[in-house]
C-alpha positions as CSV (number, residue, x, y, z in Angstrom):
1,M,-4.4,2.2,-19.8
2,Y,-2.1,0.3,-22.2
3,I,1.0,-1.7,-21.2
4,Y,3.5,-1.4,-23.9
5,D,6.5,-3.8,-24.5
6,N,9.6,-1.9,-25.8
7,V,11.2,-5.1,-27.0
8,L,8.3,-6.6,-28.9
9,K,7.1,-3.2,-29.9
10,R,3.5,-4.0,-29.2
11,I,0.8,-3.6,-26.5
12,I,0.9,-6.5,-24.1
13,G,-2.0,-5.6,-21.8
14,I,-4.9,-3.2,-21.3
15,V,-6.0,-2.2,-17.9
16,S,-9.6,-0.9,-18.1
17,R,-11.0,1.9,-16.0
18,E,-14.1,0.9,-14.1
19,S,-17.2,2.5,-15.4
20,Q,-18.1,4.2,-12.1
21,N,-14.6,5.6,-11.6
22,P,-14.3,9.4,-10.9
23,N,-12.6,11.8,-13.2
24,P,-8.9,10.8,-13.7
25,K,-7.9,14.4,-13.0
26,L,-9.2,13.9,-9.4
27,A,-8.2,10.3,-9.1
28,P,-5.2,9.6,-11.3
29,C,-3.8,6.2,-12.0
30,H,-0.8,5.1,-9.9
31,L,1.5,2.2,-11.0
32,V,4.7,0.8,-9.8
33,W,6.7,-2.2,-10.9
34,K,7.4,-4.6,-8.0
35,N,10.0,-6.5,-10.2
36,E,10.6,-7.1,-13.9
37,T,7.4,-9.2,-14.4
38,E,5.1,-7.9,-11.7
39,I,3.2,-4.6,-11.7
40,V,0.9,-3.0,-9.2
41,I,-1.8,-0.6,-10.4
42,G,-3.9,1.6,-8.2
43,W,-6.8,3.5,-9.8
44,A,-9.9,4.9,-8.2
45,D,-11.1,2.3,-5.6
46,R,-9.2,-0.6,-7.1
47,V,-5.8,-2.1,-6.6
48,K,-4.8,-4.6,-9.3
49,V,-1.7,-6.9,-9.6
50,G,-0.6,-7.9,-12.9
51,I,2.0,-10.5,-14.0
52,V,3.8,-10.5,-17.4
53,Q,3.7,-13.9,-18.7
54,T,6.2,-15.0,-21.4
55,T,5.2,-17.7,-23.9
56,R,7.7,-19.3,-26.3
57,A,6.6,-20.9,-29.6
58,L,7.4,-24.7,-29.9
59,H,10.7,-25.3,-31.7
60,S,11.3,-21.6,-32.3
61,S,13.2,-18.8,-30.7
62,E,10.2,-16.4,-31.0
63,F,8.1,-15.5,-27.9
64,T,5.2,-13.4,-26.9
65,R,4.4,-11.6,-23.6
66,D,1.0,-10.9,-22.1
67,L,-0.1,-9.0,-19.0
68,I,-2.4,-11.1,-16.8
69,I,-4.3,-9.5,-13.9
70,V,-4.2,-11.9,-11.0
71,Q,-5.5,-9.6,-8.2
72,N,-8.4,-7.0,-8.3
73,I,-8.8,-5.6,-4.9
74,Q,-11.5,-3.1,-4.1
75,L,-10.9,-0.6,-1.2
76,D,-13.6,-0.3,1.4
77,L,-13.3,3.3,2.4
78,G,-12.0,5.4,-0.5
79,I,-9.9,5.7,-3.5
80,V,-6.2,5.1,-4.2
81,A,-3.9,8.1,-3.7
82,G,-0.8,5.9,-3.8
83,V,0.3,2.3,-3.9
84,A,3.6,0.5,-3.4
85,P,5.0,-3.0,-2.7
86,F,5.8,-3.4,1.0
87,V,8.0,-5.8,3.1
88,Y,6.4,-6.8,6.3
89,E,8.2,-9.0,8.8
90,G,10.5,-10.3,6.0
91,D,7.6,-11.1,3.6
92,S,7.7,-9.1,0.4
93,N,4.2,-10.1,-0.7
94,H,2.5,-7.1,0.9
95,L,1.1,-3.8,-0.5
96,V,0.8,-0.5,1.2
97,V,-2.0,1.8,0.0
98,L,-2.4,5.5,0.6
99,Q,-6.3,5.8,0.8
100,Y,-8.3,9.0,0.2
101,V,-11.3,8.4,2.4
102,L,-14.6,8.4,0.6
103,S,-17.0,6.2,2.5
104,D,-20.1,6.9,0.4
105,E,-20.5,5.0,-2.9
106,K,-21.8,8.2,-4.7
107,D,-18.7,10.1,-3.4
108,K,-16.5,7.5,-5.0
109,E,-18.1,8.1,-8.4
110,I,-17.3,11.8,-8.4
111,G,-14.0,11.6,-6.2
112,I,-15.1,14.3,-3.8
113,P,-16.6,13.8,-0.3
114,S,-20.1,15.2,0.3
115,G,-19.3,15.8,4.0
116,K,-16.2,16.8,6.0
117,R,-12.9,15.6,4.6
118,E,-10.8,13.1,6.6
119,P,-7.1,12.5,6.8
120,P,-5.7,10.0,4.4
121,Q,-5.2,6.5,5.6
122,L,-2.2,4.2,5.3
123,V,-3.3,0.6,4.7
124,V,-1.1,-2.5,4.7
125,L,-2.6,-5.5,2.8
126,K,-1.5,-9.0,2.1
127,P,-3.0,-10.2,-1.1
128,N,-4.8,-13.5,-1.0
129,P,-3.6,-15.7,-3.9
130,T,-7.0,-17.6,-4.0
131,S,-9.3,-14.6,-3.9
132,D,-9.5,-10.8,-4.3
133,S,-10.1,-10.3,-0.6
134,P,-6.7,-9.5,1.0
135,D,-5.8,-9.8,4.6
136,E,-5.6,-6.3,6.2
137,I,-2.5,-6.1,8.4
138,C,-3.0,-2.6,9.7
139,R,-4.3,0.8,8.9
140,D,-3.7,4.3,10.4
141,S,-4.7,7.9,9.7
142,L,-1.8,10.1,8.7
143,P,-1.2,13.5,10.6
144,V,-1.5,15.7,7.4
145,R,-1.9,19.4,7.8
146,G,-4.6,20.9,5.5
147,Y,-6.3,17.6,4.7
148,Q,-9.7,19.5,5.1
149,I,-9.1,21.1,1.7
150,Y,-7.2,18.5,-0.2
151,H,-8.3,16.2,-3.1
152,C,-7.1,12.7,-3.8
153,C,-4.7,14.0,-6.5
154,D,-3.0,16.3,-3.9
155,Y,-1.4,13.1,-2.3
156,M,1.2,10.7,-3.7
157,F,3.9,8.2,-2.7
158,A,7.6,9.1,-3.3
159,T,10.6,6.8,-3.1
160,D,14.2,7.7,-2.3
161,V,16.1,5.5,-4.7
162,D,19.2,5.4,-2.7
163,S,17.8,4.3,0.6
164,E,14.6,2.7,-0.8
165,R,12.6,4.8,1.7
166,L,8.9,5.4,1.1
167,Y,7.3,8.8,1.8
168,A,3.7,9.8,1.8
169,V,3.6,13.3,0.2
170,A,1.0,16.1,0.6
171,P,1.3,19.8,-0.2
172,M,2.5,20.7,3.3
173,D,4.0,17.5,4.6
174,M,6.2,14.5,3.6
175,I,5.9,11.6,6.0
176,L,8.3,8.8,6.2
177,I,6.7,5.3,5.9
178,Q,8.5,2.6,7.9
179,R,7.8,-0.2,10.3
180,R,7.8,0.6,13.9
181,T,10.7,-0.9,16.0
182,I,9.8,-3.3,18.8
183,A,10.6,-0.6,21.3
184,E,8.3,1.8,19.6
185,K,5.5,-0.9,19.7
186,V,6.1,-1.3,23.4
187,Q,5.9,2.3,24.0
188,W,2.6,2.5,22.1
189,Q,1.2,-0.2,24.3
190,L,2.3,1.7,27.4
191,D,0.9,5.0,26.2
192,H,-2.5,3.2,25.8
193,K,-2.1,1.6,29.3
194,N,-2.0,-2.0,27.9
195,Y,0.6,-2.9,30.5
196,E,0.0,-6.7,30.2
197,T,0.6,-6.7,26.5
198,A,3.6,-4.4,26.8
199,Y,5.1,-6.9,29.4
200,E,4.5,-9.9,27.2
201,M,6.2,-8.1,24.2
202,C,9.2,-7.3,26.5
203,D,9.4,-10.9,27.6
204,N,9.0,-12.3,24.0
205,F,11.6,-9.9,22.5
206,Q,14.3,-9.7,25.2
207,K,17.1,-10.0,22.6
208,E,15.7,-7.1,20.4
209,L,15.2,-4.9,23.5
210,K,18.4,-5.7,25.1
211,D,20.0,-2.2,24.7
212,T,16.7,-0.3,25.3
213,P,14.8,0.8,28.4
214,Y,12.3,-1.9,27.7
215,R,13.6,-5.2,29.1
216,T,12.5,-7.8,31.6
217,E,14.4,-9.5,34.3
218,V,13.7,-13.0,35.4
219,R,14.4,-13.5,39.0
220,C,14.1,-16.7,41.2
221,V,12.4,-15.9,44.4
């Protein structure tokens, strides 16, 4: 894949396809600009982060631009069906990946699972500036109807430009991707009978839970 600069009228970077990647028709390339100088590319089992660096000539107004790949992350259980920047707890240095599950290395090469197909996974990652091993924040399987017959190319991310909302899109579903509220996290702990954790959350986030059913009262006995 070539990155072309419309101002300089030249190619400023080449993103190579890994030799073992499946057919692009089954695992197409996904790319999104995080800002004017940073691009995120998801292709097969790789997520790459590139930065456009501008170099100015000494004592001249001329300049050049080059794309430098600063992160090359390999997914552990599949190939990329979508990738996007993500803000987590106020930190914009996160990525969210829609992962088509292919746990076997041979399956990754052809892009089709040899066994039963699984629901796609949503994985939130925080890139590590010193290595290609990111911190995994969370992952979850998405409740997609018909996943048993879908290929990787049947999924994608879509963005609502006006609200900046992110959706995971499948042939029969569109799922809104957003952070859970504190109240929803407390309810999840209660549903899983983690009562001590739920109480600690209520105690630590009393301000956020003030107008919800989840709140604690401190009484002197």
